[in-house]
N, C-alpha and C positions, 0 to 999 in steps of 0.2 A: 536201872543197872545196879547191881550190888557193888559194894566197895571192893570185894575180891576180884570181880570181873574188871572193874575200872583199873585196878593196879596191874592186872595182866595185860590189858590193852595198852596202858602207858609203857610198860616194859617192852612190849613188842615194837612200839613206835620208836623208842630210844635205840633199840637194836638196829632198826632200819637206818636211822640217822647215822649211827656209828659206822655201819657198812658203807654208806655213801661217802662219808668223810675219809674213810680209809682208802677208798678207790681214788678219790681226788688227790690225796696226798701221795699215793703210789705213782700216779701219772706225773705229778710235779717232780717227784724224786727221780723219775727216769730221765728227765731233762737236766735237772740240777746236779744229779750225782754222776752223770755220764762223763762230764769233763772235770778235770782237776788241774790245779797248778802243780807242776812237777819240775823242780829244778834239780840239776845233777852236778856233782863235783867234776873237776877237770879230769880226774882219773876215770870216772864213769864215762864221761863223754868220749874219751879216747880209747875206751876198752874195746876189745875184740872178742869174737866168739859168742856162742849162745849164752854163756854165763853172763857176760856184760849186758847183752840185750835183755835178759830176763828181767832185770830191774828197771829197764828204761822204756819198755813197751807202753804205748799210750792206751792200750786196750788188751783184752785177753787174746793171745795168739797161740795158745797151747795146742790147738787142733785145727784141722782144715774144715771143720763143719761149717755149713752156710751161716754167715754173719756171726758176729761176736755177741757175747751175752748182753752187752749194753748197746749194741747196734750202731756203734760209731765206726764209720767206714772212711778210709782215705779217698778223697776225690782228686787231690793234687799234691805233689811233693817235688822238692828239689834238694839234691844232696849238697851240703856245705862243702865247698871245694878249697877254700883258702882265705887269705886276707886281701881285702880290696886295697890296691896300691894308692898312695897319694893322700890318704886320710887317716893318719896314725892315731887321731883322737876321735874319729867318727865324724858324723855330719851334725856338728853341734848346733843346737837351736833350730834345726830344720825338721820338716816332715818328709817322710819317705812313703811314697804310694806305689806299692808293688802291684803289677797287673798279672793275674794268673788265670788259667783256663781250667774249668771243672771237667771231670769225666763223668761223674754220676751225681745226681741231685739228692736233696734231703730237706727236712723240715727245720733243721737247726745247723749251726756251724760252730767250729772252734779252730783256733790257730795255734801253731807251734813256732816260737821264736827262739833262735839259737845265738849264743855268744861263745861258740865252740873254740874259736881260734884267738880269743882275746885273753890277755893277762890281767885285765881290769874289769870290775863290775860295770854293767850296762844299765842305765836307768831309762826305762820306757815311760815317758810322762803320760801319754794317752795313746789309745789305739782304736781303730774302727774297721768295720768291714761293710762292703756294699756290693750290690750287683752293678756292673758297669753299664752306663747308658749305651744303648744300641744306636749305631749310625749317627753318632754325635760328633760335632766339629771339635769339641774338647775331648780328647781321648782319655783324659783322666777324670771325666765327669761320672757321677753316680746316677743310676736310674732313680726316678722320683719315688720317694717313700721306702727306699731300701737301706739307707745308711743307718748303721747300728753302732753304738759304742761297744767296745770290747773291754771286759773286766778280767781281773786276775784275783782269785779268792775274794771276789766282790769289791775289789778296789780298782780305781781307774789307772793307777800306776803300779809298776813292778820293777824290782831290781833283779837282773839276771846275773848270777855269779860268774866269775871267770871260768870258761870251759863248760858252762851249764846251758840249760835251756828251760823254757817255761811253756806250759800248755794253758791256754786261756779257759775261762768259764764258757759254758755253752751260750750261744746267742740265738734267740728265736729269729730265724730268717728263712724264707722260702728260697732255697738255693736251686736254681734250674740246672739240669745237666747241660754239658756242651755250651758253656757260656763263660764270659769273663767276670772275674771278681776283682774288686779293689781292696787291698789290705794296707792300711795306712798306720804308721807309727811315728810318734814325735820323740826325738831324742834331745832333751833340753840341756844336757851336760856332757862333758867329755866322757867317753866310755871305752877308750882304747881302740885297737884295730877292729874293722868291720868284718864280720863273718859273712861271706857272700858266695853266690853262684855266678861265675863270670860270663857264661855263654848262654844267656837266657833265650836268645832269639826272639825276645819280646821287649817292647819299650816300657820302662817304668819311669817314675818321676820323683823329683824332690821340689820342695817349696820352702821359703823362709817362714819361721814361726810355727805355731801349732795350727795346722790346717787339716787335722784329722777329721774334723766335723764338716768340712766343706763339701757340699753336694756338687758345686761347680768345680771344674778342673782348671779354672783360669789362672790360679796362683801357681800351678805346677808347671813351670816353664822349663825347668832343667830336666833333660832326658838322659837315660843311660840304658844300655842293653844288658842289665844285670838284675838279679834279685838279691836284696839285702836283708839279713836277719831271718826272714821268713823261710821255713823249711817244710811246712805241711799245712794243709787245710783238710779237716775232717768234716763229714756231714752225718747227721742222724737219719738213718734210713733203715727201718725195720724189715723191709722187703728185700734188701740187698743180700747177695751171697758173701761179698767181701771184695778184696782188691787183688789185682795182678800187680806185683811189685817187680819192676824191671831194673836190674843193676847192669850198668854198661859203661861204655866210653863215649867218644864223640859221635859214634854212629847211632847210639841211643839218644845222646844229647841233641842230635838233629843237625849237626854241622853239614852245610851244603844245601839245606832246604831253604825255602823262601822265608824272608824275615817277616815277623808279625803275622804269620799265616797259619801257624799250628799244623805244619806238614811233616812233622816227625813220624816215624813209623809207628810209634806208640799212640799218636793221635788217631791214626787210621784204625789201629787195633781197638782203641776206646770206642770209636763209632760202631764197630762191629759187635762188641761184647755188651754194650749198654743194655740191650734187651734181655740179656742173661743175668742182669743184676750184679754186674761186676764193674768196679772202678779200675782205673789204670794209673799207677804211680810211676813216674819216671825218675829213677835214681841214677841216671847217667851223668858222668863228668867227662868233659872233653880232655883228652890226654891221659885219662886214668889208666893205671896199670893194675894188674892182678896182684903182683908180688912186691912192688916197690911204691913208696909214696913220693909225691912231688908237691908238697905243700907250698914251697917257696914260689912256685910259678902258677899257683891256682889250679893244679890238676888233681888235688885231693889226696887223702890217705889211700893206701893200697886197698884193693877190693877185698882182700881177705880180712884186713883189720877193720874196715868200715861196714862190713856186712851186718854185724849185729845191730848197729845203730840205724843205718840207712835202709835196711830191708826188714829185719826181724822187729825193729822198733816201730814200724808203721802200724796204723790202726786197721785191724781186721784183714790181714793178708790171707788170701785163699790159695795162691800159688806164687812161686818165685820164677822169674825168667832171667837167665844169665846170658849176657852178650858182652864178653870181656876176654882179653888176652892178646889182641893184636898189637897193642902198644908195648907189651913186654918184648915182643919180637922186633919191632921197627924203631923203637926209641932207645937212645944210648943211656946207660950201657945195655947193649942188646942181650936178651936172654936166648941163648942158642941151645939150651937143653929142653927139648919138648916134654920130657918127663916131669920137669919142675913145674911147667905150666899146667900140665894135666893134673898133677898132684894138688895144685892150688885150686883148680876148678872142683876137684873132688872134695876138697875141704869145705867149699861153699855148700855143696850138696849135703855133706854131713851135718853142718850147722842147721840147715833148713829141716832135715829129717828129724833132728833132735827136737824140733818144735812141731812135728807132725805135718810139715808142709811139703807139697809136691814141687819138684824142680824141673823146669823145661829149660833147655840150653841150646844155643846156636853154634854152628860151626863158624870159624874165623873167615871173614870175607876177603876177596881178592884185593891186592894192592900192586899188581905188576906194573902199572903205568905211573906209580908214584916214584919220586926221586930217591926214596930210601930203599927201594927194592933191590935185592941181590938174590942170586941163585941159592946161596947158603941160607938166607932167611926164608926164602920160599920153601925150602925143604923142611924147615922147622914148622912152618904153618901147615904143610901137608901132613906131617907126623901128628901134630895136635888134632887136626881134623879127622885123621884115621881113628884116633883113640875116641873122639867124641862120637863118630858114627858107629863105633863098635857097641855102643850102649852101656859102657862101663863107667860113664862119667855122670850123666843126667838120667832122670826118669824117662824123659822124652826128648827127642832131638829135632830141631828145626834147621834144615840145611840151607841157611842163607847163602853159603858159598855157591852151591849149585844153582840157586835161584838167580844170583846176580852176575855170575861169571860169563864171559864171552865164550860161546861154544867153540870158536875158532882160536881163542887164546885164553885157556882156562885160568891162567894166573892174573888175568885182567878183568875189570868190570866191563859189562856190556856198554857200548858207547851211550846208549839211551839212558842207562842207569848211572852214568858217571857225572858227578857235579862239575868235573873239570880238573880235579887234582889226582885222579887215579886211585883214590882211597875212599872218599866219602860219596855216598849215593846222591843222586839228584832227587827232586820232588817225585819223579816217576819211580825211581828206585825205592824210595821210602814207602810210597804207596803200595808197591808190589810186596815189600816186606810185611807191611801190616796186614795185607790180605792173604799172605802165604801161611800164616800161623793157623794151624788146625784148632778150632775152638774146643773140640773134644779133649785135646791135650791139656787144656787149662782147667777143666772141671772134673778131673779124675777122682776116684774115691779115696785113694791113699797113696803115699809115696812107695815107689818100688824099693826092693831090697837089693842094693848094688853090692 
């Protein structure tokens, strides 16, 4: 072999090595760069409208194209609703183990922690994530081999500023669809009021000391039906289309359904759309109103003001679903002007359209057997529903009113669909709602021009 040919062969081998290295680094970068720590100021956290959301989104949500550029998709979410009573300085020196249920699976995970309603910085000493053990006598136990430490900018601890939030680094974990995850955080120091979601309909746990690395759930003896600090879990899934983000009130939150059973209507919907590559994110808050906030009683900011954060700020939204407005009518001070409610719903649609997202919305459901029902308020509900059915409010309409109402008393829920208070559906009612949604409405090409 001549020296010239030898140099040519060596150059060719070096080029191949360089190409292989570049491919490996690109693959690692897709995981490492997909997640990022992201804290926000209190002003950003409380912001409304698409402008506020634009700086807060955890992934690219500028279009409704299948999946986002970095393939992070929301699999679970809970909207922060207020301050947990009785713990003004937080759960000092304790570990909190939140139990959440996935809608879609992935090959890695990341979490979002919120300090939205606190006036003090919050120190997270350690955090972890694991798949929950199936059929285990310790409900807070992790499945063998799944417990992973969670880091923030490659550190085990993080300080979340007042009113802010943080997104963790990616964690390599095979996350199954339709399963429980355990997300644990240790709060070693006082951190002000606890941002929480009060009506989880799932049991979560606390334990003394740093128990974030415990596979066993034996130390987690204190139980509560709430989610603390945790507001989202995203998964890496390059085959997914995106997520359906549902903003709503107690009917979306699932009040009236069986406890620890995942029988909300959004859970039924998640079962149906999973094969279409869609996750389902529940941003319902019990007692939530479209036009007024009720932070003092844990019923959340108004739907109009929280839409940017709780809906547009999610990872990879494909379509928005709106089930909201009945509390404006039935809770005091009662909103008796249907045009104001309709205008608020249209404002949500405009915010979503500005981000290229399709909006599906539901009619307001019957409440004739509820103690707060009056003929005057029923007339307001009817007027709002007429506007929604006209097609001038949402891109597509799902008529939950007609589905759930008693044909012999249209202002009331069917007895089989009534949980007992005349307002909230039963398990059967929620299942019917989840099956009533037309899947074609969720995967349209583009938003309508209203």
